[in-house]
C-alpha positions in Angstrom: 52.2 49.5 -1.5 51.7 47.5 -4.7 53.9 44.7 -3.3 51.8 44.6 -0.1 48.5 44.3 -2.1 50.0 41.4 -4.2 51.2 39.6 -1.0 47.7 40.0 0.5 46.1 38.4 -2.6 48.5 35.5 -2.5 47.7 34.8 1.2 43.9 34.9 0.5 44.3 32.5 -2.4 46.4 30.1 -0.3 43.8 30.1 2.4 41.1 29.3 -0.1 43.0 26.3 -1.4 43.6 25.1 2.1 39.9 25.3 2.9 39.1 23.2 -0.1 41.6 20.5 0.9 40.2 20.4 4.4 36.6 19.7 3.1 35.6 16.1 3.8 35.1 14.0 0.7 31.4 13.7 -0.3 30.0 10.2 0.4 27.7 8.3 -1.9 24.3 8.8 -0.4 21.1 8.4 -2.3 22.9 7.3 -5.4 21.6 4.7 -7.8 23.4 2.0 -9.8 21.7 -0.1 -12.5 23.0 -3.5 -13.5 22.0 -6.9 -15.0 22.5 -10.3 -13.4 23.9 -13.4 -15.2 20.3 -14.3 -16.2 19.6 -10.8 -17.5 17.5 -9.7 -14.6 17.2 -5.9 -14.6 18.2 -4.5 -11.2 18.7 -1.2 -9.4 20.8 -0.5 -6.3 19.9 2.4 -4.0 22.2 3.5 -1.1 21.3 5.7 1.8 22.5 6.5 5.3 25.7 7.9 6.9 27.5 5.9 9.5 25.2 2.9 9.1 24.4 2.4 5.4 21.3 0.9 3.9 21.3 -0.8 0.5 18.2 -1.8 -1.3 18.2 -3.9 -4.5 15.2 -4.2 -6.7 15.1 -6.5 -9.7 12.6 -7.5 -12.5 12.8 -11.0 -13.9 10.6 -13.0 -16.3 7.1 -12.2 -15.0 8.4 -11.6 -11.4 9.9 -8.8 -9.4 12.0 -9.3 -6.3 13.9 -7.1 -3.8 16.3 -7.4 -0.8 17.8 -5.0 1.7 21.2 -4.9 3.4 22.7 -2.9 6.3 26.2 -2.4 7.5 28.9 0.1 8.5 31.3 0.3 5.5 32.5 3.6 6.9 34.8 1.7 9.3 36.7 0.6 6.2 39.3 3.2 5.3 39.2 2.4 1.6 35.5 3.1 1.6 36.0 6.5 3.2 38.5 7.4 0.6 36.3 6.4 -2.4 32.8 5.0 -1.6 31.9 5.0 -5.3 34.4 2.3 -6.1 33.1 0.3 -3.2 29.5 0.2 -4.5 30.7 -0.5 -8.0 32.6 -3.5 -6.8 29.4 -4.8 -5.1 27.5 -4.3 -8.4 30.2 -6.2 -10.3 29.9 -9.1 -7.9 26.1 -9.1 -8.2 26.4 -9.2 -12.0 28.0 -12.6 -11.7 25.0 -14.1 -9.9 21.8 -15.5 -11.6 19.7 -14.0 -8.8 20.8 -10.8 -7.1 19.1 -11.6 -3.7 19.6 -15.4 -3.3 22.8 -16.7 -1.8 23.9 -13.2 -1.0 23.5 -13.0 2.8 26.7 -10.9 3.0 28.1 -8.6 0.3 31.9 -8.5 0.2 34.4 -6.3 -1.7 38.1 -6.7 -2.4 38.9 -3.2 -1.1 37.6 -4.0 2.4 38.6 -7.6 2.9 40.7 -6.8 6.0 38.0 -4.5 7.5 36.1 -5.5 10.7 33.0 -7.6 10.3 30.7 -4.7 11.1 31.8 -3.2 7.8 30.1 -6.0 5.8 26.7 -5.4 4.3 24.3 -8.1 5.7 20.9 -9.0 4.3 18.0 -8.2 6.6 14.9 -8.6 4.4 13.8 -10.0 1.0 10.7 -10.6 -1.0 9.1 -11.2 -4.4 5.8 -11.0 -6.1 4.3 -11.5 -9.6 4.4 -8.4 -11.9 0.9 -9.1 -13.3 -0.7 -9.1 -9.8 -1.7 -5.5 -10.2 -3.0 -6.1 -13.7 -5.2 -8.9 -12.4 -6.7 -6.6 -9.8 -7.4 -4.0 -12.4 -9.1 -6.5 -14.7 -11.3 -7.7 -11.8 -12.3 -4.1 -11.1 -13.2 -3.6 -14.8 -15.3 -6.8 -14.9 -17.2 -5.8 -11.8 -17.9 -2.3 -13.2 -19.1 -3.7 -16.5 -21.4 -6.2 -14.7 -22.9 -3.3 -12.7 -23.5 -1.4 -15.9 -25.2 -4.4 -17.5 -27.4 -4.8 -14.5 -28.4 -1.1 -14.6 -29.2 -1.3 -18.3 -31.4 -4.4 -17.9 -33.3 -2.7 -15.1 -33.9 0.3 -17.4 -35.2 -2.0 -20.2 -37.5 -3.7 -17.8 -38.8 -0.3 -16.7 -39.7 0.7 -20.2 -41.9 -2.3 -20.8 -45.6 -1.3 -21.2 -47.8 -1.9 -18.3 -50.9 -3.9 -19.3 -54.2 -3.0 -17.6 -55.4 -5.5 -15.1 -58.4 -7.5 -16.3 -60.8 -8.8 -13.7 -61.9 -12.3 -14.4 -65.6 -12.7 -14.9 -67.5 -15.3 -13.1 -68.2 -18.2 -15.4 -71.7 -19.0 -14.1 -73.0 -15.4 -14.3 -71.7 -14.8 -17.8 -73.2 -18.0 -19.1 -76.6 -17.1 -17.6 -76.6 -13.7 -19.3 -75.7 -15.2 -22.6 -78.5 -17.7 -22.5 -81.1 -15.0 -21.6 -79.8 -12.7 -24.3 -80.0 -15.5 -26.8 -83.6 -16.2 -25.8 -84.7 -12.6 -26.1 -82.9 -12.4 -29.5 -84.8 -15.5 -30.7 -88.0 -14.0 -29.6 -87.6 -10.5 -31.0 -85.1 -10.7 -33.9 -84.9 -12.4 -37.2 -83.1 -15.7 -37.4 -80.1 -14.2 -39.4 -79.6 -11.5 -36.7 -79.8 -13.7 -33.6 -76.0 -13.4 -32.9 -76.0 -9.6 -33.3 -79.1 -9.1 -31.2 -77.9 -11.3 -28.4 -74.7 -9.3 -28.3 -76.5 -6.0 -28.0 -78.9 -7.4 -25.4 -76.0 -8.7 -23.5 -74.4 -5.3 -23.3 -77.5 -3.6 -22.1 -78.0 -6.3 -19.4 -74.5 -5.7 -18.1 
């Protein structure tokens, strides 16, 4: 009975090991590789896909950032299926030798897949670049416009606090001069000479 149980355990362990051997080797999907070019550009490689792979390279240079994308079917290469990690590392090694990771690299080749069909090659499908400080310029413009709006509001508030002076209706020159002459005449007739100015002023008030 003990020998039968021992034999059963051996069979189970053997089947488990066989199942592990039959599992397909995990491919490099969604991985990331960092490298520097010959001119010290800081770059990142991102791989995605299954049968048809997509490779995106993004780099930062002196005040500039650029990118490019490649597609291909490296899975038709037997060496890639056996060890995809070595395949991508070989591509990164080749890109390190270049001053620019996206220029003059229309096709990416590796030594391990030299005899593979042409569809296994990673071919460039898109590329672009832009200044890194473009976003900073947009932010500075927004800050400037906001500060100008604030200054405009503050100036309006200051103007609003200014005292409002009462409106003074202009008097008619002819009518005022006539009242003054009549008041002066009455002051000369009824007041002492030293009080002519004061009397004429009082008379002028009463006469309107």
